[in-house]
Each structure stands twice: as C-alpha cells, then as structure tokens.
C-alpha positions as CSV (number, residue, x, y, z in Angstrom):
1,E,-0.3,-0.3,0.3
2,V,1.2,3.3,-1.4
3,S,-0.6,6.7,-0.4
4,G,-3.2,4.8,1.2
5,V,-4.4,3.0,-2.1
6,E,-4.1,-0.8,-2.0
7,P,-2.9,-2.1,-5.9
8,S,-5.5,-4.3,-7.8
9,I,-5.7,-6.0,-10.8
10,N,-9.2,-6.0,-12.2
11,V,-10.9,-8.4,-14.9
12,R,-14.4,-7.2,-16.4
13,C,-16.3,-9.0,-18.9
14,D,-19.7,-7.0,-20.2
15,F,-21.1,-9.9,-21.6
16,N,-21.8,-8.9,-25.8
17,P,-22.2,-12.9,-26.8
18,D,-23.6,-11.6,-30.1
19,G,-20.7,-9.2,-31.4
20,A,-23.2,-6.7,-31.2
21,I,-20.4,-4.2,-29.3
22,T,-17.3,-4.0,-31.8
23,H,-14.0,-3.9,-30.5
24,E,-13.3,-0.5,-32.4
25,A,-16.8,1.2,-30.1
26,F,-15.5,-0.4,-27.4
27,V,-12.1,1.0,-27.8
28,T,-13.6,4.3,-28.8
29,A,-16.0,4.2,-25.8
30,R,-13.3,2.6,-22.9
31,R,-11.1,6.4,-24.6
32,S,-13.6,8.7,-23.8
33,V,-14.0,7.1,-19.7
34,A,-10.8,7.6,-19.7
35,E,-10.6,11.0,-21.2
36,G,-13.6,11.8,-18.5
37,F,-11.9,10.6,-15.6
38,A,-8.2,11.5,-16.5
39,F,-6.8,14.8,-14.8
40,Q,-4.1,15.0,-17.4
41,G,-3.9,13.4,-21.0
42,V,-3.9,9.6,-21.8
43,Q,-1.8,7.6,-23.2
44,E,-2.5,5.2,-25.7
45,A,-0.8,2.0,-26.9
46,A,-0.9,-1.5,-28.7
47,A,-1.3,-4.0,-26.5
48,A,-2.4,-7.6,-26.6
49,L,-5.0,-9.9,-24.6
50,G,-5.1,-13.7,-24.9
51,G,-3.5,-13.1,-28.2
52,E,-5.5,-10.9,-29.4
53,Q,-4.9,-7.4,-30.3
54,A,-6.0,-5.3,-27.7
55,V,-5.5,-1.1,-26.6
56,Q,-3.6,0.2,-23.5
57,F,-4.7,3.5,-21.9
58,T,-2.9,4.9,-19.1
59,Y,-3.6,7.9,-16.9
60,E,-4.0,9.0,-13.4
61,Q,-7.3,10.5,-11.6
62,L,-8.6,11.1,-8.3
63,A,-10.3,8.8,-6.2
64,G,-11.4,11.3,-3.5
65,Q,-7.9,13.3,-2.4
66,T,-5.6,10.5,-3.5
67,K,-4.0,10.7,-6.9
68,V,-4.5,6.7,-8.5
69,K,-2.5,5.5,-11.8
70,K,-5.0,3.1,-14.2
71,V,-3.7,1.1,-16.7
72,E,-6.5,0.0,-18.4
73,V,-6.3,-2.8,-21.8
74,A,-9.4,-3.0,-23.6
75,Y,-10.5,-5.7,-26.2
76,A,-14.1,-6.6,-27.5
77,G,-14.7,-10.5,-28.2
78,H,-14.9,-13.7,-27.0
79,G,-18.2,-13.3,-26.0
80,C,-17.3,-10.3,-24.1
81,A,-16.2,-6.5,-23.9
82,W,-12.9,-7.1,-22.0
83,T,-11.2,-4.5,-19.0
84,V,-8.2,-5.6,-17.3
85,T,-7.3,-2.9,-15.3
86,L,-4.4,-2.0,-13.0
87,T,-5.1,0.1,-10.4
88,N,-2.7,1.6,-8.1
89,A,-1.3,5.4,-6.1
90,A,0.0,7.3,-9.1
91,D,3.6,7.2,-7.7
92,D,3.9,3.7,-6.8
93,D,5.2,2.1,-9.7
94,N,6.0,-1.3,-8.4
95,Y,3.8,-3.3,-10.3
96,G,3.7,-2.4,-13.8
97,D,5.6,-6.4,-14.3
98,E,2.9,-7.9,-12.4
99,F,0.1,-6.8,-14.8
100,G,2.5,-7.7,-17.7
101,A,2.4,-11.3,-16.4
102,A,-1.1,-11.0,-15.8
103,L,-2.1,-10.1,-19.2
104,S,0.2,-12.3,-20.5
105,S,-1.1,-15.2,-19.0
106,F,-4.9,-14.1,-19.8
107,A,-6.1,-16.9,-22.2
108,F,-9.7,-17.0,-24.0
109,I,-10.9,-20.7,-23.3
110,A,-14.0,-20.6,-24.1
111,S,-16.5,-17.8,-24.5
112,P,-19.5,-17.0,-21.9
113,T,-21.7,-18.4,-24.4
114,G,-19.9,-22.0,-24.0
115,S,-18.9,-21.8,-27.6
C-alpha cells in the first residue's frame, strides 16, 4: 500500500455474445471514459490480451483526494467486451511487471456462451 492505495488488478467481462459491441466501438468508448476521468492526458498504446490485439490506456485520476494511476487494457471479442485494469498509487510504479504477467497469462478458453 502506497499513499493509501491498495494495488489491484481487475478483470471485467461485459457480456457481448452476439458481438453487437465491436472492438473498435468498445475501444472508442473506453478512451472516452479514460479521458473523462483523467486529470492529465491519456497515453494510448497497442497491447495484447489472450493473443488478440487490444488497446492500453494509461492515465491518472483522483479517487477522493488521492491520485491513482490506471492502466487499462480494452478488447471486445470472445463473447465479452473485456477490460483488464491495474489500479495503483500514482507515485508507485512497482506493479508493472505483475500486470504484464497477468496480461501474458490471460487466455480465452471458451466464450461465456459455451462455444
């Protein structure tokens, strides 16, 4: 814990079985969310999630009176609109390796619909 922030990695699946949310639309939506929360610019980079091309957003935001850093990877496919997020104290860069390992280990075994 640094600056009152407990580091965490969160994986979220917004059910998308018919692919109604395209990867491009999801990335655009996540970029808009990041830009809305960021108090400085949002850095964007290519990333991989489960062997698929994804997009990574890095930005800082305020959680109460505390600055936190968010590193978010967004991808839509395999039955979900996926978001994998590292949340950490803005002044703590100690968890990048763990986040990279989590992303590298991510695998799509089956879609939520069972296919």
